[in-house]
N, CA, C and O atoms as CSV, one atom per row, in Angstrom:
chain,resi,resn,atom,element,x,y,z
A,1,MET,N,N,12.859,267.766,280.623
A,1,MET,CA,C,11.848,267.053,281.374
A,1,MET,C,C,10.471,267.402,280.791
A,1,MET,O,O,10.096,268.572,280.719
A,2,GLN,N,N,9.732,266.377,280.379
A,2,GLN,CA,C,8.393,266.547,279.804
A,2,GLN,C,C,7.335,266.330,280.887
A,2,GLN,O,O,7.393,265.366,281.650
A,3,VAL,N,N,6.385,267.234,280.936
A,3,VAL,CA,C,5.274,267.131,281.887
A,3,VAL,C,C,3.975,267.346,281.112
A,3,VAL,O,O,3.922,268.152,280.183
A,4,THR,N,N,2.931,266.619,281.503
A,4,THR,CA,C,1.617,266.787,280.888
A,4,THR,C,C,0.693,267.473,281.873
A,4,THR,O,O,0.534,267.021,283.007
A,5,VAL,N,N,0.083,268.568,281.435
A,5,VAL,CA,C,-0.948,269.248,282.227
A,5,VAL,C,C,-2.295,268.949,281.578
A,5,VAL,O,O,-2.389,268.802,280.360
A,6,ASN,N,N,-3.325,268.861,282.397
A,6,ASN,CA,C,-4.651,268.493,281.921
A,6,ASN,C,C,-5.687,269.495,282.406
A,6,ASN,O,O,-5.625,269.976,283.538
A,7,ARG,N,N,-6.631,269.800,281.538
A,7,ARG,CA,C,-7.770,270.643,281.900
A,7,ARG,C,C,-9.027,269.858,281.563
A,7,ARG,O,O,-9.188,269.369,280.444
A,8,LYS,N,N,-9.908,269.744,282.534
A,8,LYS,CA,C,-11.159,269.015,282.351
A,8,LYS,C,C,-12.279,270.018,282.115
A,8,LYS,O,O,-12.328,271.073,282.748
A,9,ALA,N,N,-13.172,269.676,281.200
A,9,ALA,CA,C,-14.314,270.532,280.888
A,9,ALA,C,C,-15.485,269.618,280.534
A,9,ALA,O,O,-15.328,268.400,280.451
A,10,HIS,N,N,-16.636,270.203,280.330
A,10,HIS,CA,C,-17.781,269.403,279.892
A,10,HIS,C,C,-18.719,270.242,279.044
A,10,HIS,O,O,-18.717,271.472,279.093
A,11,PHE,N,N,-19.519,269.529,278.268
A,11,PHE,CA,C,-20.590,270.160,277.501
A,11,PHE,C,C,-21.688,269.132,277.299
A,11,PHE,O,O,-21.438,267.927,277.290
A,12,ASN,N,N,-22.888,269.620,277.139
A,12,ASN,CA,C,-24.052,268.769,276.877
A,12,ASN,C,C,-24.475,269.030,275.442
A,12,ASN,O,O,-24.589,270.180,275.016
A,13,ALA,N,N,-24.706,267.952,274.701
A,13,ALA,CA,C,-25.071,268.130,273.296
A,13,ALA,C,C,-25.903,266.944,272.815
A,13,ALA,O,O,-25.798,265.829,273.325
A,14,ALA,N,N,-26.732,267.230,271.816
A,14,ALA,CA,C,-27.526,266.193,271.158
A,14,ALA,C,C,-26.883,265.850,269.830
A,14,ALA,O,O,-26.179,266.663,269.232
A,15,HIS,N,N,-27.139,264.629,269.378
A,15,HIS,CA,C,-26.669,264.232,268.056
A,15,HIS,C,C,-27.458,263.018,267.588
A,15,HIS,O,O,-28.221,262.410,268.339
A,16,ARG,N,N,-27.250,262.699,266.347
A,16,ARG,CA,C,-27.797,261.485,265.746
A,16,ARG,C,C,-26.684,260.871,264.913
A,16,ARG,O,O,-26.037,261.559,264.124
A,17,LEU,N,N,-26.466,259.584,265.090
A,17,LEU,CA,C,-25.490,258.883,264.275
A,17,LEU,C,C,-26.221,258.243,263.106
A,17,LEU,O,O,-27.143,257.449,263.290
A,18,TYR,N,N,-25.798,258.597,261.912
A,18,TYR,CA,C,-26.384,257.983,260.721
A,18,TYR,C,C,-25.539,258.310,259.508
A,18,TYR,O,O,-24.761,259.264,259.493
A,19,ASN,N,N,-25.718,257.488,258.499
A,19,ASN,CA,C,-25.061,257.700,257.222
A,19,ASN,C,C,-26.182,258.004,256.223
A,19,ASN,O,O,-27.033,257.153,255.965
A,20,ALA,N,N,-26.180,259.196,255.672
A,20,ALA,CA,C,-27.256,259.630,254.769
A,20,ALA,C,C,-27.372,258.764,253.517
A,20,ALA,O,O,-28.429,258.731,252.887
A,21,ALA,N,N,-26.320,258.078,253.158
A,21,ALA,CA,C,-26.349,257.225,251.965
A,21,ALA,C,C,-27.008,255.872,252.238
A,21,ALA,O,O,-27.272,255.111,251.307
A,22,TRP,N,N,-27.272,255.575,253.502
A,22,TRP,CA,C,-27.845,254.291,253.877
A,22,TRP,C,C,-29.345,254.400,254.091
A,22,TRP,O,O,-29.878,255.494,254.278
A,23,THR,N,N,-30.019,253.260,254.062
A,23,THR,CA,C,-31.444,253.205,254.397
A,23,THR,C,C,-31.615,253.376,255.899
A,23,THR,O,O,-30.669,253.207,256.669
A,24,ASP,N,N,-32.846,253.715,256.308
A,24,ASP,CA,C,-33.125,253.812,257.738
A,24,ASP,C,C,-32.857,252.484,258.434
A,24,ASP,O,O,-32.365,252.453,259.563
A,25,ALA,N,N,-33.184,251.384,257.752
A,25,ALA,CA,C,-32.980,250.059,258.341
A,25,ALA,C,C,-31.490,249.789,258.580
A,25,ALA,O,O,-31.109,249.296,259.642
A,26,ARG,N,N,-30.664,250.109,257.604
A,26,ARG,CA,C,-29.225,249.869,257.778
A,26,ARG,C,C,-28.652,250.771,258.877
A,26,ARG,O,O,-27.835,250.325,259.682
A,27,ASN,N,N,-29.082,252.047,258.911
A,27,ASN,CA,C,-28.652,252.941,259.986
A,27,ASN,C,C,-29.048,252.371,261.345
A,27,ASN,O,O,-28.251,252.390,262.283
A,28,ALA,N,N,-30.269,251.869,261.453
A,28,ALA,CA,C,-30.740,251.299,262.723
A,28,ALA,C,C,-29.922,250.066,263.097
A,28,ALA,O,O,-29.623,249.853,264.272
A,29,THR,N,N,-29.562,249.262,262.116
A,29,THR,CA,C,-28.764,248.063,262.381
A,29,THR,C,C,-27.365,248.436,262.874
A,29,THR,O,O,-26.863,247.851,263.834
A,30,VAL,N,N,-26.747,249.402,262.220
A,30,VAL,CA,C,-25.370,249.775,262.564
A,30,VAL,C,C,-25.303,250.631,263.828
A,30,VAL,O,O,-24.471,250.387,264.701
A,31,PHE,N,N,-26.181,251.638,263.927
A,31,PHE,CA,C,-26.082,252.621,265.014
A,31,PHE,C,C,-27.091,252.419,266.133
A,31,PHE,O,O,-27.007,253.092,267.160
A,32,GLY,N,N,-28.045,251.507,265.961
A,32,GLY,CA,C,-29.021,251.222,267.011
A,32,GLY,C,C,-29.800,252.450,267.437
A,32,GLY,O,O,-30.218,253.250,266.600
A,33,LYS,N,N,-29.997,252.601,268.745
A,33,LYS,CA,C,-30.762,253.732,269.285
A,33,LYS,C,C,-30.136,255.074,268.923
A,33,LYS,O,O,-30.823,256.094,268.893
A,34,CYS,N,N,-28.852,255.074,268.651
A,34,CYS,CA,C,-28.158,256.323,268.325
A,34,CYS,C,C,-28.564,256.883,266.963
A,34,CYS,O,O,-28.234,258.023,266.638
A,35,ALA,N,N,-29.290,256.075,266.156
A,35,ALA,CA,C,-29.773,256.536,264.849
A,35,ALA,C,C,-31.155,257.163,264.947
A,35,ALA,O,O,-31.754,257.491,263.922
A,36,ASN,N,N,-31.664,257.333,266.136
A,36,ASN,CA,C,-32.993,257.918,266.347
A,36,ASN,C,C,-33.125,259.234,265.567
A,36,ASN,O,O,-32.341,260.156,265.795
A,37,PRO,N,N,-34.095,259.340,264.654
A,37,PRO,CA,C,-34.227,260.565,263.859
A,37,PRO,C,C,-34.594,261.799,264.690
A,37,PRO,O,O,-34.517,262.926,264.199
A,38,HIS,N,N,-34.987,261.587,265.932
A,38,HIS,CA,C,-35.314,262.711,266.827
A,38,HIS,C,C,-34.143,263.068,267.739
A,38,HIS,O,O,-34.287,263.888,268.646
A,39,TYR,N,N,-32.975,262.448,267.498
A,39,TYR,CA,C,-31.734,262.743,268.210
A,39,TYR,C,C,-31.749,262.190,269.635
A,39,TYR,O,O,-32.770,261.688,270.106
A,40,HIS,N,N,-30.632,262.287,270.297
A,40,HIS,CA,C,-30.461,261.929,271.700
A,40,HIS,C,C,-29.270,262.728,272.206
A,40,HIS,O,O,-28.525,263.298,271.409
A,41,GLY,N,N,-29.080,262.776,273.521
A,41,GLY,CA,C,-28.026,263.631,274.053
A,41,GLY,C,C,-27.065,262.925,274.978
A,41,GLY,O,O,-27.315,261.817,275.454
A,42,HIS,N,N,-25.949,263.606,275.220
A,42,HIS,CA,C,-24.914,263.118,276.138
A,42,HIS,C,C,-24.402,264.282,276.975
A,42,HIS,O,O,-24.450,265.441,276.564
A,43,ASN,N,N,-23.914,263.942,278.148
A,43,ASN,CA,C,-23.166,264.871,278.982
A,43,ASN,C,C,-21.695,264.524,278.767
A,43,ASN,O,O,-21.135,263.673,279.458
A,44,TYR,N,N,-21.087,265.193,277.806
A,44,TYR,CA,C,-19.702,264.891,277.436
A,44,TYR,C,C,-18.739,265.447,278.469
A,44,TYR,O,O,-18.900,266.568,278.950
A,45,GLU,N,N,-17.737,264.650,278.803
A,45,GLU,CA,C,-16.620,265.095,279.637
A,45,GLU,C,C,-15.393,265.161,278.735
A,45,GLU,O,O,-15.112,264.229,277.981
A,46,LEU,N,N,-14.684,266.251,278.819
A,46,LEU,CA,C,-13.545,266.505,277.950
A,46,LEU,C,C,-12.298,266.710,278.795
A,46,LEU,O,O,-12.316,267.459,279.772
A,47,ILE,N,N,-11.215,266.040,278.413
A,47,ILE,CA,C,-9.915,266.281,279.037
A,47,ILE,C,C,-8.954,266.703,277.938
A,47,ILE,O,O,-8.714,265.970,276.978
A,48,VAL,N,N,-8.416,267.892,278.101
A,48,VAL,CA,C,-7.428,268.419,277.160
A,48,VAL,C,C,-6.067,268.315,277.844
A,48,VAL,O,O,-5.841,268.926,278.889
A,49,ALA,N,N,-5.164,267.539,277.249
A,49,ALA,CA,C,-3.831,267.327,277.807
A,49,ALA,C,C,-2.795,268.024,276.932
A,49,ALA,O,O,-2.790,267.875,275.710
A,50,VAL,N,N,-1.931,268.777,277.570
A,50,VAL,CA,C,-0.858,269.486,276.880
A,50,VAL,C,C,0.464,269.041,277.511
A,50,VAL,O,O,0.647,269.121,278.725
A,51,LYS,N,N,1.379,268.570,276.659
A,51,LYS,CA,C,2.642,268.022,277.151
A,51,LYS,C,C,3.810,268.808,276.583
A,51,LYS,O,O,3.839,269.137,275.397
A,52,GLY,N,N,4.764,269.100,277.437
A,52,GLY,CA,C,5.952,269.799,276.982
A,52,GLY,C,C,6.932,270.045,278.108
A,52,GLY,O,O,6.792,269.531,279.217
A,53,GLU,N,N,7.922,270.845,277.784
A,53,GLU,CA,C,8.951,271.217,278.764
A,53,GLU,C,C,8.387,272.266,279.730
A,53,GLU,O,O,7.560,273.093,279.347
A,54,ILE,N,N,8.836,272.220,280.960
A,54,ILE,CA,C,8.473,273.248,281.940
A,54,ILE,C,C,9.275,274.507,281.623
A,54,ILE,O,O,10.500,274.464,281.516
A,55,HIS,N,N,8.573,275.619,281.474
A,55,HIS,CA,C,9.248,276.887,281.185
A,55,HIS,C,C,10.078,277.285,282.410
A,55,HIS,O,O,9.554,277.295,283.523
A,56,PRO,N,N,11.363,277.614,282.226
A,56,PRO,CA,C,12.233,277.887,283.374
A,56,PRO,C,C,11.844,279.143,284.158
A,56,PRO,O,O,12.146,279.234,285.348
A,57,GLU,N,N,11.188,280.106,283.524
A,57,GLU,CA,C,10.833,281.337,284.216
A,57,GLU,C,C,9.479,281.254,284.913
A,57,GLU,O,O,9.313,281.796,286.005
A,58,THR,N,N,8.501,280.575,284.287
A,58,THR,CA,C,7.158,280.524,284.881
A,58,THR,C,C,6.910,279.256,285.685
A,58,THR,O,O,6.091,279.253,286.605
A,59,GLY,N,N,7.611,278.178,285.345
A,59,GLY,CA,C,7.323,276.891,285.972
A,59,GLY,C,C,6.130,276.194,285.346
A,59,GLY,O,O,5.711,275.139,285.821
A,60,PHE,N,N,5.571,276.774,284.276
A,60,PHE,CA,C,4.403,276.210,283.589
A,60,PHE,C,C,4.830,275.455,282.336
A,60,PHE,O,O,5.826,275.799,281.700
A,61,VAL,N,N,4.063,274.418,281.990
A,61,VAL,CA,C,4.095,273.875,280.641
A,61,VAL,C,C,3.263,274.803,279.765
A,61,VAL,O,O,3.674,275.185,278.669
A,62,MET,N,N,2.081,275.157,280.275
A,62,MET,CA,C,1.189,276.114,279.629
A,62,MET,C,C,0.379,276.784,280.724
A,62,MET,O,O,-0.027,276.130,281.684
A,63,ASP,N,N,0.143,278.058,280.592
A,63,ASP,CA,C,-0.689,278.775,281.558
A,63,ASP,C,C,-2.107,278.195,281.503
A,63,ASP,O,O,-2.771,278.275,280.470
A,64,MET,N,N,-2.559,277.623,282.595
A,64,MET,CA,C,-3.866,276.962,282.630
A,64,MET,C,C,-5.019,277.947,282.452
A,64,MET,O,O,-6.097,277.548,282.011
A,65,LYS,N,N,-4.823,279.206,282.780
A,65,LYS,CA,C,-5.874,280.205,282.531
A,65,LYS,C,C,-6.100,280.368,281.034
A,65,LYS,O,O,-7.236,280.522,280.586
A,66,ILE,N,N,-5.028,280.334,280.270
A,66,ILE,CA,C,-5.132,280.432,278.810
A,66,ILE,C,C,-5.813,279.187,278.252
A,66,ILE,O,O,-6.686,279.292,277.391
A,67,LEU,N,N,-5.420,278.004,278.738
A,67,LEU,CA,C,-6.038,276.769,278.271
A,67,LEU,C,C,-7.528,276.754,278.606
A,67,LEU,O,O,-8.350,276.367,277.774
A,68,LYS,N,N,-7.873,277.170,279.810
A,68,LYS,CA,C,-9.290,277.244,280.213
A,68,LYS,C,C,-10.065,278.143,279.263
A,68,LYS,O,O,-11.151,277.779,278.811
A,69,SER,N,N,-9.526,279.296,278.960
A,69,SER,CA,C,-10.188,280.247,278.069
A,69,SER,C,C,-10.352,279.685,276.658
A,69,SER,O,O,-11.403,279.857,276.040
A,70,LEU,N,N,-9.320,279.017,276.147
A,70,LEU,CA,C,-9.405,278.416,274.812
A,70,LEU,C,C,-10.508,277.362,274.753
A,70,LEU,O,O,-11.276,277.318,273.792
A,71,ILE,N,N,-10.587,276.522,275.770
A,71,ILE,CA,C,-11.616,275.486,275.806
A,71,ILE,C,C,-13.002,276.119,275.869
A,71,ILE,O,O,-13.923,275.666,275.189
A,72,GLU,N,N,-13.154,277.153,276.672
A,72,GLU,CA,C,-14.454,277.823,276.776
A,72,GLU,C,C,-14.889,278.407,275.439
A,72,GLU,O,O,-16.022,278.192,275.008
A,73,THR,N,N,-13.993,279.151,274.774
A,73,THR,CA,C,-14.389,279.845,273.542
A,73,THR,C,C,-14.434,278.931,272.329
A,73,THR,O,O,-15.338,279.052,271.501
A,74,GLU,N,N,-13.482,278.025,272.208
A,74,GLU,CA,C,-13.401,277.178,271.012
A,74,GLU,C,C,-14.309,275.956,271.073
A,74,GLU,O,O,-14.759,275.467,270.036
A,75,ILE,N,N,-14.585,275.455,272.286
A,75,ILE,CA,C,-15.340,274.203,272.401
A,75,ILE,C,C,-16.669,274.411,273.112
A,75,ILE,O,O,-17.727,274.211,272.514
A,76,GLU,N,N,-16.630,274.803,274.362
A,76,GLU,CA,C,-17.867,274.877,275.142
A,76,GLU,C,C,-18.892,275.822,274.520
A,76,GLU,O,O,-20.061,275.458,274.394
A,77,GLU,N,N,-18.485,277.012,274.134
A,77,GLU,CA,C,-19.444,277.952,273.542
A,77,GLU,C,C,-20.006,277.448,272.216
A,77,GLU,O,O,-21.141,277.774,271.869
A,78,ARG,N,N,-19.241,276.667,271.477
A,78,ARG,CA,C,-19.683,276.178,270.169
A,78,ARG,C,C,-20.481,274.882,270.247
A,78,ARG,O,O,-21.314,274.620,269.380
A,79,PHE,N,N,-20.237,274.058,271.288
A,79,PHE,CA,C,-20.858,272.730,271.358
A,79,PHE,C,C,-21.927,272.612,272.441
A,79,PHE,O,O,-22.872,271.839,272.284
A,80,ASP,N,N,-21.799,273.361,273.534
A,80,ASP,CA,C,-22.692,273.164,274.682
A,80,ASP,C,C,-24.136,273.511,274.358
A,80,ASP,O,O,-24.430,274.572,273.806
A,81,HIS,N,N,-25.031,272.595,274.711
A,81,HIS,CA,C,-26.467,272.732,274.481
A,81,HIS,C,C,-26.790,272.962,273.007
A,81,HIS,O,O,-27.668,273.751,272.657
A,82,LYS,N,N,-26.063,272.258,272.166
A,82,LYS,CA,C,-26.279,272.333,270.717
A,82,LYS,C,C,-26.699,270.963,270.193
A,82,LYS,O,O,-26.409,269.930,270.796
A,83,ASN,N,N,-27.384,270.983,269.062
A,83,ASN,CA,C,-27.614,269.782,268.269
A,83,ASN,C,C,-26.424,269.734,267.314
A,83,ASN,O,O,-26.340,270.532,266.381
A,84,LEU,N,N,-25.514,268.809,267.547
A,84,LEU,CA,C,-24.274,268.787,266.775
A,84,LEU,C,C,-24.531,268.651,265.278
A,84,LEU,O,O,-23.875,269.314,264.475
A,85,ASN,N,N,-25.482,267.797,264.896
A,85,ASN,CA,C,-25.774,267.586,263.473
A,85,ASN,C,C,-26.281,268.862,262.805
A,85,ASN,O,O,-25.947,269.143,261.653
A,86,GLU,N,N,-27.077,269.622,263.523
A,86,GLU,CA,C,-27.766,270.772,262.940
A,86,GLU,C,C,-27.057,272.107,263.168
A,86,GLU,O,O,-27.174,273.014,262.343
A,87,GLU,N,N,-26.330,272.239,264.264
A,87,GLU,CA,C,-25.825,273.557,264.665
A,87,GLU,C,C,-24.313,273.728,264.628
A,87,GLU,O,O,-23.813,274.840,264.802
A,88,VAL,N,N,-23.582,272.648,264.405
A,88,VAL,CA,C,-22.121,272.739,264.360
A,88,VAL,C,C,-21.679,272.405,262.935
A,88,VAL,O,O,-21.870,271.287,262.457
A,89,ALA,N,N,-21.089,273.386,262.275
A,89,ALA,CA,C,-20.790,273.287,260.838
A,89,ALA,C,C,-20.037,272.020,260.464
A,89,ALA,O,O,-20.339,271.402,259.443
A,90,GLU,N,N,-19.068,271.628,261.268
A,90,GLU,CA,C,-18.253,270.460,260.931
A,90,GLU,C,C,-19.085,269.176,260.796
A,90,GLU,O,O,-18.698,268.256,260.075
A,91,PHE,N,N,-20.215,269.120,261.484
A,91,PHE,CA,C,-21.015,267.893,261.487
A,91,PHE,C,C,-22.191,267.931,260.515
A,91,PHE,O,O,-23.058,267.059,260.557
A,92,LYS,N,N,-22.224,268.927,259.651
A,92,LYS,CA,C,-23.240,268.938,258.589
A,92,LYS,C,C,-23.010,267.766,257.647
A,92,LYS,O,O,-23.962,267.201,257.108
A,93,THR,N,N,-21.742,267.399,257.447
A,93,THR,CA,C,-21.398,266.294,256.540
A,93,THR,C,C,-20.561,265.213,257.219
A,93,THR,O,O,-20.195,264.229,256.576
A,94,LEU,N,N,-20.253,265.375,258.491
A,94,LEU,CA,C,-19.416,264.436,259.228
A,94,LEU,C,C,-20.240,263.822,260.347
A,94,LEU,O,O,-20.821,264.549,261.153
A,95,ASN,N,N,-20.301,262.499,260.410
A,95,ASN,CA,C,-21.068,261.808,261.428
A,95,ASN,C,C,-20.493,262.148,262.812
A,95,ASN,O,O,-19.308,261.911,263.047
A,96,PRO,N,N,-21.304,262.698,263.737
A,96,PRO,CA,C,-20.769,263.150,265.020
A,96,PRO,C,C,-20.570,262.022,266.039
A,96,PRO,O,O,-21.138,262.046,267.131
A,97,THR,N,N,-19.755,261.041,265.658
A,97,THR,CA,C,-19.352,259.992,266.593
A,97,THR,C,C,-18.385,260.595,267.611
A,97,THR,O,O,-17.846,261.678,267.385
A,98,ALA,N,N,-18.168,259.917,268.707
A,98,ALA,CA,C,-17.196,260.397,269.691
A,98,ALA,C,C,-15.825,260.556,269.047
A,98,ALA,O,O,-15.096,261.501,269.349
A,99,GLU,N,N,-15.476,259.625,268.153
A,99,GLU,CA,C,-14.185,259.695,267.472
A,99,GLU,C,C,-14.070,260.987,266.654
A,99,GLU,O,O,-13.073,261.703,266.745
A,100,ASN,N,N,-15.096,261.270,265.862
A,100,ASN,CA,C,-15.058,262.475,265.023
A,100,ASN,C,C,-15.133,263.755,265.845
A,100,ASN,O,O,-14.500,264.749,265.491
A,101,ILE,N,N,-15.892,263.748,266.931
A,101,ILE,CA,C,-15.961,264.933,267.798
A,101,ILE,C,C,-14.585,265.219,268.385
A,101,ILE,O,O,-14.160,266.374,268.425
A,102,ALA,N,N,-13.885,264.183,268.842
A,102,ALA,CA,C,-12.539,264.368,269.414
A,102,ALA,C,C,-11.583,264.956,268.389
A,102,ALA,O,O,-10.792,265.840,268.718
A,103,VAL,N,N,-11.644,264.477,267.146
A,103,VAL,CA,C,-10.767,265.008,266.089
A,103,VAL,C,C,-11.107,266.470,265.803
A,103,VAL,O,O,-10.203,267.290,265.638
A,104,VAL,N,N,-12.391,266.806,265.742
A,104,VAL,CA,C,-12.799,268.196,265.496
A,104,VAL,C,C,-12.298,269.095,266.625
A,104,VAL,O,O,-11.796,270.190,266.368
A,105,ILE,N,N,-12.429,268.646,267.864
A,105,ILE,CA,C,-11.945,269.436,269.006
A,105,ILE,C,C,-10.434,269.642,268.884
A,105,ILE,O,O,-9.948,270.761,269.049
A,106,TRP,N,N,-9.695,268.584,268.599
A,106,TRP,CA,C,-8.244,268.694,268.442
A,106,TRP,C,C,-7.907,269.711,267.355
A,106,TRP,O,O,-7.026,270.551,267.536
A,107,ASN,N,N,-8.615,269.632,266.220
A,107,ASN,CA,C,-8.349,270.552,265.107
A,107,ASN,C,C,-8.670,271.999,265.456
A,107,ASN,O,O,-8.035,272.910,264.926
A,108,LYS,N,N,-9.628,272.227,266.324
A,108,LYS,CA,C,-9.953,273.592,266.754
A,108,LYS,C,C,-8.899,274.145,267.716
A,108,LYS,O,O,-8.570,275.331,267.669
A,109,LEU,N,N,-8.373,273.283,268.584
A,109,LEU,CA,C,-7.421,273.750,269.595
A,109,LEU,C,C,-5.969,273.780,269.104
A,109,LEU,O,O,-5.193,274.640,269.520
A,110,ARG,N,N,-5.601,272.855,268.229
A,110,ARG,CA,C,-4.191,272.722,267.816
A,110,ARG,C,C,-3.589,274.038,267.321
A,110,ARG,O,O,-2.477,274.365,267.734
A,111,PRO,N,N,-4.260,274.815,266.458
A,111,PRO,CA,C,-3.632,276.054,265.984
A,111,PRO,C,C,-3.474,277.126,267.069
A,111,PRO,O,O,-2.725,278.086,266.884
A,112,LYS,N,N,-4.163,276.971,268.183
A,112,LYS,CA,C,-4.148,277.986,269.241
A,112,LYS,C,C,-3.123,277.695,270.333
A,112,LYS,O,O,-2.918,278.509,271.234
A,113,ILE,N,N,-2.475,276.520,270.248
A,113,ILE,CA,C,-1.522,276.093,271.274
A,113,ILE,C,C,-0.137,275.987,270.647
A,113,ILE,O,O,0.020,275.492,269.531
A,114,ASP,N,N,0.864,276.460,271.385
A,114,ASP,CA,C,2.262,276.454,270.920
A,114,ASP,C,C,2.594,275.134,270.225
A,114,ASP,O,O,2.339,274.058,270.766
A,115,LYS,N,N,3.159,275.226,269.030
A,115,LYS,CA,C,3.467,274.027,268.232
A,115,LYS,C,C,4.507,273.128,268.897
A,115,LYS,O,O,4.627,271.959,268.530
A,116,ASN,N,N,5.257,273.643,269.861
A,116,ASN,CA,C,6.240,272.824,270.575
A,116,ASN,C,C,5.609,271.971,271.675
A,116,ASN,O,O,6.287,271.156,272.301
A,117,LEU,N,N,4.326,272.160,271.906
A,117,LEU,CA,C,3.611,271.392,272.924
A,117,LEU,C,C,2.750,270.333,272.254
A,117,LEU,O,O,2.082,270.606,271.257
A,118,ALA,N,N,2.769,269.131,272.800
A,118,ALA,CA,C,1.915,268.050,272.288
A,118,ALA,C,C,0.511,268.239,272.849
A,118,ALA,O,O,0.336,268.668,273.990
A,119,LEU,N,N,-0.488,267.910,272.026
A,119,LEU,CA,C,-1.890,268.063,272.420
A,119,LEU,C,C,-2.593,266.725,272.287
A,119,LEU,O,O,-2.436,266.022,271.289
A,120,SER,N,N,-3.371,266.380,273.308
A,120,SER,CA,C,-4.170,265.156,273.279
A,120,SER,C,C,-5.556,265.462,273.816
A,120,SER,O,O,-5.705,266.179,274.806
A,121,ILE,N,N,-6.563,264.917,273.163
A,121,ILE,CA,C,-7.959,265.105,273.550
A,121,ILE,C,C,-8.513,263.762,274.003
A,121,ILE,O,O,-8.397,262.768,273.286
A,122,THR,N,N,-9.109,263.727,275.178
A,122,THR,CA,C,-9.868,262.565,275.633
A,122,THR,C,C,-11.300,263.024,275.833
A,122,THR,O,O,-11.567,263.975,276.568
A,123,LEU,N,N,-12.215,262.335,275.168
A,123,LEU,CA,C,-13.628,262.701,275.226
A,123,LEU,C,C,-14.431,261.514,275.730
A,123,LEU,O,O,-14.429,260.438,275.133
A,124,TYR,N,N,-15.122,261.737,276.852
A,124,TYR,CA,C,-16.021,260.734,277.408
A,124,TYR,C,C,-17.423,261.023,276.903
A,124,TYR,O,O,-17.977,262.092,277.160
A,125,GLU,N,N,-17.997,260.063,276.182
A,125,GLU,CA,C,-19.380,260.182,275.750
A,125,GLU,C,C,-20.308,259.671,276.853
A,125,GLU,O,O,-21.397,260.204,277.067
A,126,THR,N,N,-19.859,258.644,277.536
A,126,THR,CA,C,-20.516,258.128,278.738
A,126,THR,C,C,-19.394,257.847,279.731
A,126,THR,O,O,-18.221,257.893,279.358
A,127,PRO,N,N,-19.726,257.558,280.982
A,127,PRO,CA,C,-18.645,257.246,281.935
A,127,PRO,C,C,-17.796,256.041,281.526
A,127,PRO,O,O,-16.663,255.900,281.986
A,128,ARG,N,N,-18.340,255.165,280.661
A,128,ARG,CA,C,-17.601,253.960,280.272
A,128,ARG,C,C,-17.071,253.998,278.842
A,128,ARG,O,O,-16.204,253.200,278.486
A,129,ASN,N,N,-17.572,254.903,278.031
A,129,ASN,CA,C,-17.140,254.989,276.625
A,129,ASN,C,C,-16.403,256.298,276.380
A,129,ASN,O,O,-16.966,257.381,276.542
A,130,PHE,N,N,-15.143,256.186,275.989
A,130,PHE,CA,C,-14.363,257.388,275.725
A,130,PHE,C,C,-13.335,257.106,274.642
A,130,PHE,O,O,-12.961,255.961,274.387
A,131,VAL,N,N,-12.889,258.190,274.012
A,131,VAL,CA,C,-11.888,258.110,272.947
A,131,VAL,C,C,-10.770,259.106,273.245
A,131,VAL,O,O,-10.958,260.090,273.960
A,132,THR,N,N,-9.608,258.819,272.676
A,132,THR,CA,C,-8.469,259.717,272.805
A,132,THR,C,C,-7.884,259.953,271.421
A,132,THR,O,O,-7.723,259.022,270.632
A,133,TYR,N,N,-7.567,261.223,271.139
A,133,TYR,CA,C,-6.955,261.573,269.862
A,133,TYR,C,C,-5.802,262.538,270.105
A,133,TYR,O,O,-5.941,263.529,270.821
A,134,SER,N,N,-4.655,262.226,269.490
A,134,SER,CA,C,-3.445,263.036,269.670
A,134,SER,C,C,-2.870,263.558,268.367
A,134,SER,O,O,-1.716,263.983,268.323
A,135,GLY,N,N,-3.665,263.530,267.305
A,135,GLY,CA,C,-3.207,264.087,266.037
A,135,GLY,C,C,-2.559,263.111,265.094
A,135,GLY,O,O,-2.108,263.507,264.019
A,136,GLU,N,N,-2.495,261.850,265.458
A,136,GLU,CA,C,-1.875,260.871,264.562
A,136,GLU,C,C,-2.875,260.429,263.517
A,136,GLU,O,O,-2.551,259.604,262.663
């Protein structure tokens, strides 16, 4: 029997969407206000979903205290109140779109979670715009 457990978290961060190889005009056309050279911010909502078999001795798919701690140390401490472009190494050369942020989060958490458990990241950039990444 497969069950999915979810842990919700949040972080606030600034970013700028742009392609350094493009002109300012092209960046403005493609990314609009998000290409602002002075950055802008979001209150990101994060849902980390872990799916697997229920352990017969604990009744857990994964101990939620461990998942909470992993999210705090691997994601919140590294991303919260940061300028993603300037302060998070992965985004020095990677455009910090919601899609890319979700993949980076997945890559940070995947090695820390039992390989027999499926991992999925859902990241809300706004209440209406969100992405999901499961490693495919």
